[in-house]
N, C-alpha and C positions, 0 to 999 in steps of 0.2 A: 257234381251238383252245378257249377257253374254252367257248364255245357247244357245240362238239361233244362235249366232255366232259360238260357238263351233260345234252344230249340223250341220251347212251348212258347215264346213270344213271337218267333219267327213264324210258326205254324199258324198261331192265331191271327196274325196280320195277313198271311197268304191265303187263308181260308176265310177271310173276312169275318171272323168270330170275334164277338166281344168278350175279351177274357176278364172276368170281374175279379175272381180270386185265383191265386195259385197256392195249392196245398203239397207241401212237401212231408215225406213219411220217412220214419227210421223206426227200426223195431229194436232199438237200444235204448234202454232208460238211462244208461251212463251218459250217451250223447245228449239226451234231453237234460240231464243234470248239467252238463257243461254250458249248454246253452243258456241256461237259468241262472249260472253263477258268474261271478265278476271275472272276467279274464285274467286280473292280475293274480288271482289264486291259483291259477294253472300253470303248469310247467310250460316253458317257452315254445315247445314243439307242439303241443296241443293248442295253446293260447293263439299261436299265430294262425293256425286253420280255423279255429273258432271265430276269430276276428274277420278272418277272409270271408267266412260263410256269412256272418251276420253283417257284413258290409253290403252283401248283395240280397240278403233276405231278412225277414222279420222273426222274432222268436215265435210270434203267434202263427206263423205259417206252418211250422213243424209241429206234426202230430205223431202219435205213437201207433203203430200197426203190430199186432201179434203175429209171431213169426209163421203160424199156420194159415194166416190170411195174407201173407206178403208175396206177392206174385214174382218179385225178384228172388225171393228165397226158395220159390217152389223151381224156378228156372237154373237156379245155381246148383240144386241137388242133382239135376240130370234126369228128364223124363221125356218120353216120346211124344209126339204131336196128340195122339189119341188121349193120353193121360192129361196133357194141358188144357184140352178142350173141357174136360171134366173138373178142372181144379176149381178150388173156391176163390174165385176172383170176381164174382158178379156183384159183389157188396159195392165195388168202385162205380159200377154203372147206376147205382140208386142215388136218390136224393141225400146230400149230406145229413139231413135230419134222421136218416135210418141207420146212419153209421154208428158203430159201437161208441159209447160215451169213452172219453179219455181217461186213462187210470191216473189216479192221483200219485204224484211223485213222492215216495217214501224213502228215497235215497238221501242220506244226510250228506251235506257238503264234505265232511272230513271223511267219509267213507268212500267217496269218488276216487278212481285211480287219477294218476297224474295231477294231484293237488299238492301244492307247496305247503311244507310245514311251516307253521309260524312259530317264529323264536322270538320269545319275550325275555328282556332283559330288565331285572328289578334292580333299580338304583334307590338305595337309602341314604338320604340326606339327613344331616343334623343341623337344625336352625342355628344352635348355639355357635357351631363352627363358622357358619356364615356371618354372624353378628361379631364374632372376634376379629374377623378380617376388616370389618367396616370401621372399627373404633381405632384411634391412636391414643386415647387416654384411658388409664386403667379404670378409674373410679366410673367415668361415664359408661365404660363397657359394663362393670358390674351392675350398675343400675338398669341398663337396657336389658340384661339377661334376667333380673329380678322381675321386670314388668312382663317379659315374655313368660316366665315361669308361672306367673299369676294368671295370665291369659290361658295358658295351656291347661291349668287345673280347672277354669272356668268352662272351657270349651269340653272337657272331659266330664263335665256335669257337677262339679263342685260350686253351683250357682248360689247356694244357700249360705255359704260362708261369707262372713262380713270382715274383709281384710281393711285395715287401717288406710286412710288416704296416703300416708306417708310410709315409704320403705322402713323395715325394721332392720336392726344390726343383725338379727339371725338370717334374716334373708340375704343380706349382702355376704355373710360368711358363707352360707350354701351357695351362692353363685360363685364365690371364689373358688370354694372346692370343686364345683362343677368345672369351671375353667381349666383347673390344675390337672383334673383327671382326664379331661379331652385332650389337652396337649401333651399329658404324658402318653397316652394311648397312641396319639398320632405320631410322635416322635420316636418312640420306642415299642414300636407294634411287634416286632419280633420277640422283644423281651416278654411283653405281656402274654402272648401266646404260649411261649415256653412255660411261664410261671403258672399260667392257668391250668397247664398239664401236668403240673408238678415237677417240671424239668428244670435243669439249670439254663441260664442264658447263655446264648451263643458265645463261644470264645473270643471272637472279634468284638464283642459289645463293649461300649465305654462304661457300663455299669457293672461289668463283672467283678471288678476289684472291690465294689461296694456291698457285695451280697445283698443285692435286691430282693425284696418280697412285697407281696400285695397284701395290703390292709384297708378294708372299707372300699375297695374298688380303686 
């Protein structure tokens, strides 16, 4: 491709021909799909070559040619001179307005070969855990969690409820229970998993001699 583009420019200069536009042809819709996709989605081998091609040409220069109208394909199949004269290549000599319209690319990006798989990592965070680490005073932490729980209920659609301006004892108790649940689940994760499955806690667990069980989470 680089050689072809270079030769076209040299011939145009030597023949004193004004070369307004250079068209490049491919009979592969996959290649067209690569040209129209972001190179970061392509595997390295293909991405390097696509980038090199597009450094020297523009995507708009590349057009699709059907296999039976492709002169290069005719030669590659091996034909004699008489057959080559009668081959269907006359369309290249005509004005571009008479060329076949370009097909719409129906190839989805994920269906193209040499496309990298996107790997997603879902990370779930608990805002209460973050708040616990921000406080050094127990009561201040509980009050912060209470206000966070009020805001969470409001965002989820409970906008019609009228909460008193001051926090209630029940809310503080609920916040305390929430903190204890989170700390227990974080410090004794293996024990929680075992108990939820109806199994005994691991033998090396510090809680084993206490015969632990789960109640209300």
